[in-house]
C-alpha positions as CSV (number, residue, x, y, z in Angstrom):
1,M,87.9,67.7,103.4
2,E,85.1,70.5,104.2
3,V,82.7,71.7,102.5
4,W,82.3,75.7,102.2
5,Q,79.3,78.3,101.3
6,Q,80.3,81.6,100.7
7,D,77.8,84.1,99.4
8,W,79.1,87.4,100.7
9,M,77.5,89.6,98.1
10,A,74.0,87.6,99.6
11,K,75.3,88.8,103.2
12,W,76.0,92.3,102.4
13,A,72.8,93.0,100.9
14,V,71.1,92.2,103.9
15,Y,73.7,93.9,106.5
16,S,74.6,97.0,104.2
17,P,72.0,96.3,101.0
18,H,72.4,101.1,100.3
19,K,76.0,101.0,100.5
20,I,77.9,101.9,97.6
21,A,80.1,98.1,97.2
22,L,81.8,99.2,93.4
23,K,82.5,102.2,91.5
24,E,83.4,101.9,88.1
25,Y,85.7,105.5,87.3
26,E,85.1,105.6,83.0
27,T,81.2,105.2,83.4
28,G,80.6,107.0,86.7
29,S,78.2,103.9,87.3
30,T,77.9,102.2,91.0
31,L,76.2,99.5,92.4
32,S,74.9,98.9,95.8
33,Y,75.6,96.0,98.0
34,L,72.0,95.1,97.3
35,Q,72.3,95.4,93.7
36,L,75.4,93.7,93.1
37,N,73.2,90.5,95.0
38,L,70.5,90.7,92.7
39,L,72.8,91.0,89.5
40,G,74.9,88.2,90.6
41,N,71.8,86.0,91.2
42,K,70.6,86.9,87.7
43,L,73.6,86.4,86.2
44,S,73.8,82.9,87.8
45,F,71.1,82.0,86.4
46,Y,71.6,82.8,83.3
47,L,74.6,81.1,83.3
48,T,73.5,78.0,84.6
49,E,70.0,77.7,82.5
50,Q,70.7,79.4,79.3
51,L,74.6,78.8,79.2
52,N,74.1,75.4,80.7
53,L,77.0,75.8,83.1
54,I,78.0,73.4,85.7
55,K,79.8,73.9,88.6
56,G,83.6,73.3,87.6
57,D,83.1,74.6,83.9
58,R,85.5,77.0,82.8
59,I,85.0,81.0,82.1
60,A,88.0,82.4,80.1
61,F,88.1,86.5,79.9
62,V,90.7,88.9,77.9
63,A,89.5,91.9,80.0
64,E,90.0,94.6,82.3
65,N,88.7,95.6,84.6
66,C,85.0,96.7,84.8
67,L,81.7,95.8,86.4
68,E,80.7,93.4,84.4
69,Y,84.2,91.3,86.1
70,L,83.3,91.8,89.0
71,L,79.8,90.3,88.8
72,F,81.0,86.8,87.5
73,F,82.8,86.8,91.1
74,V,79.8,87.0,92.7
75,A,78.3,84.8,90.3
76,A,81.4,82.1,90.4
77,Q,80.8,81.7,94.5
78,K,77.0,81.4,94.1
79,T,77.7,78.7,91.2
80,G,80.9,77.0,91.7
81,I,82.2,78.3,88.1
82,I,86.0,78.6,87.7
83,L,87.0,82.3,86.0
84,V,90.3,82.0,83.9
85,P,91.6,85.7,83.9
86,L,94.3,85.5,80.8
87,N,97.0,88.5,79.9
88,Y,95.6,90.2,77.3
89,R,98.8,91.8,76.5
90,L,100.0,88.6,75.3
91,T,100.3,87.6,71.8
92,T,97.6,85.4,70.2
93,T,100.1,82.8,70.1
94,E,100.3,82.4,74.0
95,L,96.8,83.1,74.6
96,N,96.1,79.9,72.4
97,H,97.8,78.2,74.5
98,L,96.3,79.2,78.0
99,I,92.6,78.5,76.6
100,E,93.6,75.4,75.3
101,L,95.3,74.3,78.5
102,S,92.1,75.5,80.9
103,D,89.5,74.3,78.5
104,P,86.8,76.8,78.5
105,K,83.6,76.5,77.9
106,F,82.9,80.6,76.8
107,L,85.9,83.3,76.5
108,V,84.5,86.6,78.0
109,H,86.5,89.7,75.9
110,D,86.8,93.4,76.1
111,T,85.4,95.0,72.0
112,I,88.7,96.5,72.2
113,Y,90.2,92.8,72.0
114,K,88.1,91.9,69.9
115,E,90.0,91.8,66.9
116,K,92.9,89.9,69.5
117,V,90.0,86.9,70.4
118,S,88.8,86.8,66.7
119,Q,92.3,85.1,66.0
120,T,92.6,82.6,68.8
121,A,92.0,79.1,67.6
122,F,88.9,78.9,70.1
123,S,87.0,81.8,68.4
124,K,88.2,80.5,64.9
125,N,87.6,77.0,65.2
126,K,84.3,77.6,67.0
127,L,85.3,75.8,69.7
128,G,83.3,77.6,72.9
129,K,80.7,80.7,72.6
130,V,82.3,84.0,72.5
131,F,80.8,87.2,74.5
132,E,81.7,90.2,74.0
133,I,81.4,91.9,78.5
134,T,79.5,94.5,77.9
135,D,76.9,92.2,76.3
136,F,75.8,90.9,79.6
137,S,74.8,94.3,80.8
138,K,71.6,93.8,78.0
139,I,71.6,89.8,79.4
140,L,70.7,91.1,82.2
141,N,68.0,94.2,81.8
142,N,66.4,91.9,80.0
143,L,66.0,89.3,82.5
144,E,64.9,92.0,85.1
145,S,62.3,93.0,82.5
146,K,61.2,89.4,82.1
147,K,60.8,89.3,86.2
148,Y,63.3,86.4,86.2
149,K,63.6,84.9,89.0
150,T,66.2,86.5,91.8
151,D,66.6,83.9,95.0
152,F,69.5,81.3,93.4
153,P,70.1,78.3,95.4
154,I,73.7,78.3,95.9
155,N,75.7,75.8,94.8
156,M,77.8,73.8,97.8
157,V,81.9,73.6,96.8
158,D,84.6,71.7,98.7
159,E,87.1,74.0,100.2
160,N,89.7,73.1,97.5
161,H,87.4,74.0,94.8
162,P,88.6,76.8,92.2
163,I,86.9,79.7,91.9
164,F,90.2,81.1,90.0
165,I,92.7,79.5,87.5
166,L,95.6,82.0,87.3
167,F,97.9,81.6,85.2
168,T,101.6,82.3,86.2
169,S,105.4,80.6,84.8
170,G,107.6,78.7,85.9
171,T,111.7,78.0,85.6
172,T,110.9,76.5,82.1
173,G,108.9,79.7,80.7
174,N,106.0,76.7,80.7
175,P,102.8,79.0,82.3
176,K,101.1,76.8,84.7
177,G,97.6,77.6,85.9
178,A,97.4,77.9,90.0
179,L,94.7,76.6,91.5
180,Y,93.1,79.1,93.7
181,T,90.2,78.1,96.1
182,H,87.5,79.0,98.2
183,K,89.1,78.2,101.1
184,M,92.3,80.4,99.5
185,L,90.2,83.3,99.1
186,F,88.3,83.2,102.8
187,W,92.2,82.5,104.7
188,N,94.1,86.1,102.7
189,S,90.9,87.7,103.4
190,I,91.6,87.6,107.3
191,N,95.0,87.4,107.2
192,T,94.7,90.3,105.2
193,A,92.2,92.3,107.1
194,I,94.1,91.4,110.5
195,S,97.6,92.9,108.6
196,L,96.0,95.9,107.0
197,V,93.0,97.0,108.7
198,I,90.4,96.5,106.4
199,N,86.6,96.6,107.7
200,T,83.6,98.5,106.0
201,N,84.9,101.5,106.8
202,T,87.5,100.8,103.9
203,K,87.8,102.5,100.6
204,T,90.2,102.2,97.9
205,I,90.6,102.3,94.2
206,N,92.1,99.5,91.6
207,C,93.8,100.2,89.3
208,M,96.1,97.0,89.3
209,P,95.1,93.9,86.1
210,P,92.7,91.5,86.5
211,F,94.8,89.1,85.2
212,H,97.4,89.0,88.6
213,T,96.6,87.8,91.8
214,G,97.0,91.5,92.9
215,G,94.4,92.4,91.0
216,W,91.7,90.5,92.7
217,N,93.0,89.9,95.9
218,V,95.2,91.8,97.7
219,L,92.6,93.9,98.0
220,V,89.6,93.8,96.4
221,T,88.1,90.4,97.6
222,P,89.3,91.3,101.3
223,V,87.6,94.3,100.6
224,L,84.0,92.9,99.4
225,H,84.4,90.3,102.4
226,H,84.2,92.8,104.5
227,G,81.6,95.3,103.1
228,G,83.7,98.3,101.9
229,S,83.5,100.3,98.9
230,L,85.7,99.7,95.8
231,V,86.3,101.9,92.7
232,I,87.6,100.3,89.8
233,I,89.6,102.0,86.8
234,K,90.4,100.0,84.2
235,S,94.2,100.9,83.7
236,F,96.8,102.9,86.1
237,C,97.4,106.5,84.9
238,A,99.6,108.6,87.8
239,K,97.7,112.0,87.7
240,T,94.1,110.7,87.7
241,I,95.1,108.6,90.7
242,L,96.4,111.1,92.7
243,N,93.1,113.4,91.8
244,L,90.7,110.2,93.0
245,I,92.5,109.8,96.5
246,E,91.5,113.3,97.2
247,E,88.1,113.4,95.3
248,E,87.3,109.9,96.9
249,R,88.6,109.9,100.4
250,F,90.0,106.5,100.5
251,T,91.6,105.1,102.9
252,L,94.0,102.3,101.0
253,F,96.0,102.5,98.3
254,M,97.8,99.4,96.7
255,G,100.3,100.2,93.5
256,V,104.1,98.6,92.7
257,P,107.2,101.2,93.2
258,T,106.7,102.3,89.5
259,M,103.2,103.7,89.8
260,L,104.1,105.6,93.0
261,K,107.4,107.0,90.9
262,M,105.4,108.3,88.2
263,M,102.6,109.7,90.8
264,S,105.9,111.1,92.9
265,E,106.9,112.8,89.1
266,E,103.4,114.3,89.1
267,P,102.8,118.5,89.3
268,S,99.9,118.0,91.7
269,F,101.9,115.3,93.5
270,K,103.0,118.4,96.5
271,T,99.6,120.1,96.7
272,T,97.2,116.4,97.1
273,D,95.5,115.9,100.2
274,F,96.4,112.0,101.1
275,S,95.1,112.6,104.7
276,S,92.3,110.2,104.5
277,L,95.2,107.4,103.7
278,M,96.2,105.1,106.7
279,Y,99.0,104.3,104.4
280,F,100.3,103.0,101.0
281,I,100.3,98.8,100.2
282,V,103.5,98.1,98.1
283,G,104.4,94.7,96.2
284,G,106.2,93.6,93.5
285,E,109.6,95.0,94.5
286,A,111.5,96.5,96.5
287,M,110.9,100.3,97.2
288,P,113.6,102.5,97.6
289,I,114.5,104.7,100.4
290,P,114.7,108.0,98.8
291,L,111.4,107.0,97.0
292,I,109.7,106.3,100.6
293,E,110.7,109.6,101.8
294,A,109.3,111.7,99.3
295,W,105.7,109.7,99.9
296,K,106.2,110.5,104.0
297,K,106.7,114.1,103.1
298,Q,103.5,114.4,101.8
299,G,102.2,112.4,105.1
300,V,101.6,109.3,103.2
301,L,103.2,106.2,105.1
302,I,104.8,102.9,103.0
303,R,103.8,99.2,104.6
304,Q,105.4,96.8,101.7
305,G,104.6,93.6,101.7
306,Y,105.8,90.1,99.4
307,G,103.4,87.3,98.0
308,L,102.7,84.7,95.6
309,T,99.6,83.9,92.9
310,E,100.1,80.2,94.7
311,V,99.6,81.0,98.0
312,G,98.0,83.9,99.7
313,P,99.0,86.5,98.2
314,N,98.8,88.4,101.2
315,L,101.9,86.3,103.1
316,T,103.8,89.1,104.8
317,S,103.7,92.8,105.8
318,L,106.7,95.1,107.0
319,H,104.5,97.9,109.0
320,Q,105.2,101.1,108.3
321,D,106.8,102.4,111.2
322,D,109.8,100.4,110.3
323,A,109.6,101.4,106.3
324,I,113.0,103.0,106.5
325,R,115.3,101.0,109.8
326,K,114.1,97.6,108.4
327,I,114.6,98.6,104.7
328,G,114.7,95.8,102.4
329,S,112.3,93.6,104.2
330,I,109.6,92.1,103.4
331,G,108.2,92.2,107.2
332,R,107.3,89.1,109.3
333,P,104.5,87.1,108.3
334,N,101.2,87.6,108.0
335,F,98.3,85.8,111.3
336,Y,97.9,82.6,109.8
337,V,101.0,82.0,107.8
338,Q,104.1,79.1,108.9
339,T,107.1,79.9,107.3
340,K,110.1,77.5,107.6
341,I,113.6,78.4,105.6
342,V,115.7,76.0,105.1
343,D,119.1,75.1,103.3
344,E,119.4,72.6,99.7
345,N,119.0,69.3,102.0
346,G,115.4,70.9,103.8
347,I,117.4,71.3,106.9
348,E,116.2,74.6,108.7
349,V,118.2,77.1,109.2
350,G,119.1,79.5,111.6
351,K,119.2,83.2,112.0
352,N,120.8,84.9,109.5
353,Q,121.5,82.0,107.1
354,K,120.2,82.1,104.1
355,G,117.6,79.7,102.5
356,E,115.1,78.5,100.5
357,L,111.6,79.7,102.3
358,L,109.0,77.6,102.6
359,L,105.3,78.5,103.6
360,K,102.4,76.6,105.0
361,G,98.5,77.0,106.0
362,P,95.3,78.0,104.4
363,M,96.0,80.2,101.9
364,V,98.1,78.0,100.4
365,S,97.3,76.3,96.9
366,P,96.3,72.5,96.3
367,G,98.4,73.1,93.3
368,Y,98.5,73.6,89.6
369,W,96.1,73.1,86.9
370,K,96.7,69.5,85.2
371,N,100.0,69.8,86.2
372,K,101.0,67.0,88.5
373,Q,104.6,67.2,88.3
374,A,104.9,71.1,88.8
375,T,102.4,70.1,92.1
376,E,104.5,67.6,93.0
377,E,108.2,69.6,93.2
378,S,106.5,72.5,94.9
379,L,104.2,70.8,98.3
380,K,106.0,69.1,99.7
381,D,104.2,67.2,103.2
382,G,102.5,70.5,103.2
383,W,105.1,73.3,102.5
384,F,105.1,75.1,99.7
385,Y,108.4,75.7,98.2
386,T,108.9,79.1,97.1
387,G,112.4,79.2,95.1
388,D,112.8,82.8,97.0
389,V,115.8,82.4,98.8
390,V,115.9,84.5,102.5
391,I,117.5,85.2,105.7
392,S,115.5,86.0,109.1
393,D,117.4,88.5,111.3
394,E,117.9,88.8,114.5
395,D,114.2,90.3,115.1
396,D,112.3,87.7,112.8
397,Y,112.0,89.9,109.6
398,L,112.3,88.6,106.4
399,F,114.3,90.0,103.8
400,V,114.6,88.3,99.9
401,V,118.0,87.9,98.8
402,D,118.2,85.9,95.7
403,R,116.2,84.1,93.8
404,I,116.0,80.4,93.0
405,K,114.8,80.8,90.0
406,N,116.1,83.4,87.4
407,M,112.5,85.3,87.1
408,Y,112.9,88.7,87.2
409,I,110.5,92.2,87.9
410,S,110.0,94.5,85.0
411,G,107.4,96.7,86.1
412,A,105.7,94.3,88.3
413,E,105.0,91.7,85.8
414,N,107.0,88.9,86.3
415,V,109.3,87.8,83.1
416,Y,111.0,84.8,83.0
417,P,114.4,84.5,81.0
418,A,113.6,80.5,79.6
419,E,110.6,81.6,78.1
420,I,112.0,84.4,76.1
421,E,115.2,82.3,75.3
422,R,113.0,79.6,74.0
423,V,111.4,82.0,71.6
424,L,114.5,83.3,70.0
425,Q,115.9,80.4,69.6
426,N,113.3,79.5,67.0
427,H,114.8,82.3,64.3
428,P,116.7,81.0,62.1
429,G,119.0,83.3,62.5
430,V,120.4,82.6,66.4
431,I,122.7,79.5,67.2
432,E,122.4,80.3,70.8
433,V,121.4,82.7,73.5
434,A,120.7,83.9,77.1
435,V,118.3,86.3,79.4
436,I,119.1,88.0,82.3
437,S,117.8,90.9,83.9
438,V,120.0,94.6,84.4
439,P,118.6,97.9,86.3
440,H,116.2,100.3,84.7
441,E,115.2,103.3,86.0
442,K,112.0,103.5,85.5
443,W,110.3,100.0,85.4
444,G,113.1,98.4,87.9
445,E,114.6,95.5,86.0
446,V,114.7,94.6,82.2
447,G,115.8,92.4,80.0
448,K,119.1,92.1,78.3
449,A,119.2,89.0,75.3
450,F,123.0,88.2,74.8
451,I,122.7,86.0,71.5
452,V,125.4,84.3,68.8
453,T,124.2,84.3,65.8
454,A,124.4,82.1,62.7
455,E,124.8,85.2,60.2
456,K,126.5,88.6,60.7
457,S,124.1,90.6,59.1
458,L,121.4,90.2,61.6
459,T,120.6,93.0,63.4
460,E,119.3,94.4,66.9
461,K,115.9,95.4,64.7
462,E,115.5,92.4,63.1
463,I,115.5,90.4,66.7
464,L,113.3,93.0,68.5
465,D,111.0,92.8,65.2
466,Y,110.3,89.3,65.6
467,C,109.9,89.5,69.6
468,Q,107.0,91.8,68.9
469,L,105.7,88.9,67.0
470,K,105.9,86.2,69.7
471,L,106.3,87.9,73.2
472,A,104.3,90.8,74.9
473,K,105.7,93.8,75.4
474,Y,107.3,94.0,78.6
475,K,108.4,90.6,77.8
476,I,110.9,91.9,75.2
477,P,114.5,92.4,75.9
478,K,115.6,96.1,76.3
479,Y,119.2,95.3,75.1
480,I,120.5,93.0,72.7
481,E,124.4,92.0,72.3
482,F,125.9,90.1,70.0
483,L,128.4,87.5,71.7
484,K,130.7,85.0,70.3
485,E,130.2,82.6,72.8
486,I,128.1,82.4,75.5
487,P,130.3,81.7,78.6
488,K,129.0,78.5,80.7
489,N,130.0,77.1,83.7
490,D,131.6,74.0,84.6
491,T,128.8,72.3,84.4
492,G,128.4,73.3,81.0
493,K,125.5,75.7,82.1
494,I,125.0,78.9,80.8
495,D,127.0,81.1,83.3
496,R,124.6,83.8,84.3
497,K,126.7,85.5,87.1
498,L,129.5,85.2,84.4
499,L,126.8,87.8,82.2
500,K,125.7,90.0,84.7
501,K,129.4,91.1,85.7
């Protein structure tokens, strides 16, 4: 096993010390590569000498995009600590489970999530220290005033040492912590740069949430690795993003179809200057042809792809010239990605034949945090079993045709019916429940719950009110239908195909 020493900011602090690496939209604050490295060094000393963190310790976050969050990434490369970004949209109950699973030494949060964090067992029972993320600006300023040391002796880590634990859900709806390693970080950046042309001239904005691999590893970490420039914004706003594309002269933008649709509906869409852009990178779900064509009329080409939290995430890419000719395709594998399509017996299938997509390469996760069973189910002989059914056409373009797992994507958020079903089954008035996805004009897909009740008086409002206490907003079913009986197939399992019909 190789030993890795990745300290990207230390390198760029020498090569491009005064180049702006980061800009925060809300405050207008900027950091050059030299400043980013010096602050990263100070934070590293503070974490290891003042807070006594050691390599492998976890820090959990309930925070939106900000400069301080990126400083922790810089410190993680230097120290070997592990970042655990948590979804701030989750309920306290959901957060408690993820915190217990990851067992962090510290929890860092935005001011706006102070009340939510204070209700977690971690905070209530004082299981570790809790910081507001803005506290670190004051801490680093104090360290600077004391002429604190600036050269941090980087910790060596093996190639499979995690830099992130990124939570995703499985077919059972139980969250799994995917180990995102220093090795994955490097090779994903290389794959991305080769495929999407990322270099020191690249300039982009990140409006994807930091609890997703997309918020870190689609563009943020590859751009920082290659010495580009990055604007960060706390959340997506169609009008603001359009304005910034013109003002900041971005070369790339990454979004999901729902975002692009909302941007295309803004009054300023047809007057915005998009000439600085090479193309948009789109993921999360398939993009409709009319939306592709609407952007093309404005001179913006669309580049679609496919990714997973556990692998990459930048795995395939559909060239912008093929956006309409190969509509529905996720493209072809990126440079250092191996693929194989197999049937249920593990035998490789031919062209235009359905099978499960398997992935192999240096960007594959070594597994899940403290979950040996899930790791063994997903990784076999070095191949990662995606659970996605695909076909490869005569030109080697891949098409996703089904999901083995019942997961669906709502506004680019992964939603797992089993998790919703498990929550609803705990309602005293519910006998049985099944959740499926249905098309939705704005969000792509939303949930529909079929419920068999123990009492006729149970209403849709009562069900939705119950969900609001237990589930993040995007997981709550949009539609509720009461049935006398949930249809089953011959093996006694819920017949989801019949429900969809």
